[in-house]
C-alpha positions in Angstrom: 0.0 0.0 0.0 1.4 3.4 -1.0 2.1 6.0 1.7 -0.6 8.6 2.2 0.3 12.2 2.4 0.4 14.3 4.4 1.9 11.8 6.9 0.6 12.0 10.5 3.5 11.9 12.9 3.3 9.7 16.1 2.0 11.5 19.1 3.9 9.4 21.7 6.5 10.1 22.8 6.3 13.9 22.2 9.4 15.9 21.5 11.5 16.7 24.6 12.7 19.8 22.9 10.4 21.6 20.5 11.3 24.9 18.9 8.8 26.8 16.8 9.6 30.1 15.2 7.9 32.5 12.8 10.2 34.2 10.3 9.0 37.5 8.7 9.9 38.6 5.3 11.3 42.0 6.3 14.2 43.8 4.6 16.3 46.2 6.7 18.5 49.0 5.4 20.6 51.2 7.7 21.6 54.7 6.7 25.4 55.0 7.2 25.2 58.7 8.0 22.5 59.0 10.7 22.1 55.2 11.5 18.3 55.4 10.9 16.8 52.1 9.8 14.4 51.6 6.8 12.2 48.6 7.0 10.6 47.0 3.9 7.8 44.6 5.1 6.8 42.2 2.3 3.9 41.1 4.4 4.7 37.4 4.7 5.6 35.1 7.5 6.6 31.4 7.7 6.8 28.8 10.5 9.9 26.8 11.1 10.4 24.0 13.6 13.3 22.1 15.3 12.3 18.9 17.1 14.5 16.7 19.3 12.9 13.4 20.5 13.8 11.7 23.8 15.5 8.4 24.0 13.0 5.7 22.9 12.5 2.0 22.9 12.6 0.4 19.5 8.8 0.0 19.6 8.4 3.8 20.2 11.2 4.9 17.9 10.6 2.9 14.7 7.2 4.5 14.0 8.8 7.9 14.3 11.6 6.9 11.9 9.2 5.4 9.4 7.2 8.7 9.4 10.2 10.9 9.1 11.8 8.8 6.3 8.5 8.6 4.5 8.3 12.4 4.6 11.4 12.5 2.5 9.6 10.7 -0.3 6.6 11.4 -2.6 4.8 14.6 -1.6 7.3 15.2 1.3 4.6 16.6 3.6 3.6 15.8 7.2 1.3 17.3 9.8 3.1 18.9 12.7 2.0 21.1 15.6 2.9 22.1 19.1 3.6 19.2 21.4 3.0 18.5 25.1 1.4 21.2 27.1 1.9 23.6 24.2 -0.8 21.7 22.3 -3.5 22.9 24.7 -5.0 26.3 25.0 -4.0 28.8 27.7 -7.4 30.3 27.4 -10.7 28.8 28.5 -11.9 27.8 25.0 -15.5 26.8 24.8 -18.2 26.9 22.2 -17.7 25.7 18.6 -15.4 28.2 17.0 -16.1 28.9 13.3 -14.8 31.5 10.8 -17.3 34.4 10.8 -17.8 35.6 7.2 -15.7 35.0 4.1 -12.0 35.7 4.5 -9.4 36.3 1.8 -5.9 34.8 1.8 -3.1 36.9 3.1 -4.7 38.6 6.1 -3.6 38.6 9.8 -7.1 39.2 11.3 -9.7 36.4 11.7 -13.3 37.0 12.7 -14.7 34.1 14.7 -18.2 33.1 15.8 -19.7 30.2 17.8 -17.8 31.0 21.1 -19.4 30.9 24.5 -21.5 34.1 24.8 -19.8 36.9 26.7 -17.0 34.7 27.9 -13.7 36.3 28.9 -10.3 34.8 28.2 -11.5 32.4 25.5 -8.1 32.5 24.0 -4.9 34.1 25.3 -1.8 35.4 23.6 0.3 32.6 22.4 -2.5 30.0 21.8 -2.3 28.1 18.6 -5.2 27.3 16.2 -5.6 25.2 13.0 -7.5 26.2 9.9 -8.2 23.7 7.2 -7.4 19.9 7.4 -5.2 17.4 5.7 -3.2 18.9 2.8 -4.8 22.3 3.6 -4.1 22.3 7.3 -2.5 25.6 8.5 -1.1 26.5 11.9 -1.6 30.0 13.3 -0.5 31.7 16.6 -2.9 34.1 18.3 -1.4 37.5 19.2 -4.2 39.0 21.3 -6.2 38.1 24.4 -9.7 37.2 23.2 -13.1 37.8 24.8 -16.4 36.8 23.2 -19.1 39.4 22.8 -22.8 39.0 23.5 -23.3 37.1 20.3 -20.3 34.7 20.8 -18.2 36.6 18.3 -14.6 37.8 18.5 -11.6 38.9 16.4 -8.3 37.1 16.4 -5.0 38.7 15.4 -2.9 35.8 14.0 0.5 35.0 12.5 1.3 33.8 9.9 -1.2 35.4 7.6 -3.9 33.2 6.2 -2.7 31.0 3.3 -6.1 30.3 1.7 -9.5 31.9 1.5 -12.0 30.7 4.0 -15.7 30.5 3.7 -18.2 31.5 6.4 -18.5 28.7 8.8 -15.2 27.0 8.2 -14.0 25.0 11.2 -11.3 26.2 13.6 -9.4 23.5 15.5 -8.1 24.4 19.0 -7.1 21.0 20.4 -3.8 19.6 19.3 -3.7 21.9 16.2 -1.4 21.1 13.3 -0.2 22.5 10.1 1.3 21.2 6.8 5.1 21.0 6.9 8.1 19.6 4.9 11.5 18.5 6.0 14.1 21.3 5.8 16.9 18.8 5.3 17.3 15.7 3.1 19.0 13.5 5.7 17.7 11.7 8.7 20.0 10.3 11.4 19.5 8.2 14.4 21.5 6.2 16.9 20.9 2.6 18.2 22.3 2.1 21.7 22.7 -1.0 23.9 19.5 -2.2 25.5 17.4 -1.5 22.5 17.4 2.2 23.0 16.9 4.5 19.9 18.4 7.9 20.4 19.5 11.1 18.7 16.4 11.6 16.6 16.1 15.2 15.6 14.6 16.9 12.6 14.1 20.4 11.1 10.9 21.3 9.3 9.3 24.3 7.6 5.8 25.2 6.7 4.8 23.9 3.3 3.6 26.8 1.3 
């Protein structure tokens, strides 16, 4: 049976070191005379990830290796998101969050409906959400504290900007959100140690756009 893309990475064990970063496309020029800085913002951001897995038994480690090696073939995509306690909301959540109204691609503001009416702290700065699913899954970080109004509506400031257009009522995932990623390198290494321990599994990834 052929591999199916995007590959879903194992959830256990989670990474012992997970670094996620958002890189902005901003050009900087410094005036050599007065040292003023000119910024050219190209309006684009991209998520990068560096993951280190803990020492694993062979039963734990081989599924991870199969997924990572499989992601170097074919479509070269897999689903990746925050791990451990970073995969849960800091905010209270609640309701059934949906996109409120049609949204174009390339925006950093997302209108949401379906939240618990008049709830405070539904989402807090730093919470992650997912838009889309499968090959259209996109990961976004919330930049503002979010309260719902009397109709259960709110506005999220997010990064990166939306990758696709979203219709009114599109689902928003808040539990274990994931996005579409590709390996940043073409080599995968690991170390087999005495006692059946598999160690040294690390990988770099970047958002697939």
